[in-house]
N, C-alpha and C positions, 0 to 999 in steps of 0.2 A: 556611526552607521556601518563603518567597515567591519566592526566586530559582528554586527547582525548579519551582514552579507556573508562573512566567513563562516559563521555558525549555520546559516541556511545552506550554504554550499556543501558544508560537511554533511549535513543531514541529507541533502539531495544525493550526494555521492554514496553515502551509506545505503540509502534506499535503492539506488540503481544497482549497486553491487549485490545487495541481498536479493533483489528481484531477478537478476541474471542467474544467481546461484540456485535459487529455488526453481526457476524454469528449467535449468540444466539438470539439476539433481532429482527433481520430483516430476515435473510435467513431461519431459521427454520420455522417461520410462513408461509413464502412464499412457502417453500417446502411442508409443511403440506397441505396448500390450494391446491397446484398443485396435490398432491396425492389424496385428497378427490374429486377433480374435475375429475381426471382420473377414479376414481372408479365410479363416476356418468356416465361417458361415456359408461361404460359397461352395463348400465341399458337398453339402447336402443336396437332396433332390426336392426340397420343400418349395412351397409356393413363393411368389414374390412378396406376399405379405409376411410370411414366416422369415424370409430373408431380411426384410426391413426391421422386423421385431428383433432379430438376432443382432443386427447392426446397432440398433438403439441400446440394447442390453450391453453390448461391448463398449459403447461410448459413455455409458452412465458414470463410471468413475472419473473420466476426464471432465465431464460436465459438472459433476459434484465438486471436484477439486477447483475448477475454474470459478464456479459461483462462490465457493467459500473464500478463495483467495481474493477475488474482486471485492467481496463484502468487507473483509478484514482490512484491505488496503484503503478502501474508501472511508471506512470508519477512522482509520489512522489519519488520513488526510483531512478529514473533517475536524479531528481533534486539533491538528496544527492550525487550521484556519480559525477555529474558535479562540485559540490562544493568541494568535496574531490580531484578531479583532478586539480582544480584551486590551491588548497593548495599544492599539489605535484609539480605543475609547478612553484609556487613561491619559494618553497624550492630548487628545482633544479636550478632555475635562480640564486639564491643566491650562490649556490655552484659551478656554472660553472667555470671550470678551476682551482678550488681549492679543488678538491676531495680528495687530499692527506693531506690536512690540517685538522687535527682532531678537532681543535677549530672551524673551519668553518662548519665541518660536524655536530658537536654538536649544533651549532647555527642554522643551517638549520633544524635539527631535532626538535629543540624547536619551531621554527617558524611553522613548519608543524603541530606539536602537538597542538599548540594554535589555529591555523587556523581550524583544524579538530574539535576541541572542540567547537569553535564558530559556525561552520557549524551545528553541532549536536544540540547545544542549540537553534540556530535560527530556525532550521527546526522542533524542538519539538513544538515551538509556532505555526508554520505554520500547523503542523499536527493536532493540536487540532481543529483549524478552519476547516481543510479539513475533519476531522471525522464528525463534525457537518453537513457539507454540504453533505457528503456521506449518512449519516443517514437520512437527510431530503429527498434526492433523492430516496433512497430505500423505504422510507415510501410512497412517491408519487407513485412509481412503484407498490407497494402493493395495493394501492387503485384502480388501473385500472382494 
């Protein structure tokens, strides 16, 4: 189980680090541009409705980036959950009818731990590519 926990922690740390970097590198500049744009909206003599429309237009890139980022991270988390569920199913299948046999329980726990560790390791590699793709997409959104 220790290997599984270590692999999960490694994946969680990788995700946290990537999340912080993306927010710093991509979201902050987008938010800054949106706020500056909204300040410019206040320079005109237009109606309140025109001002609101201007604000919404300024904030569109931030909203688009946030929606994209949330969807991609949610999809990745679901992928990890599916993998962990498959590990749990395999362990339970091995145990079926032998729940009282401590040797079988220990064996099933070991299988589960190895499987979860493999999930985390495999998805750490996938996540690196995903982060590159997310970064590129957010960069593209910022250019619009």
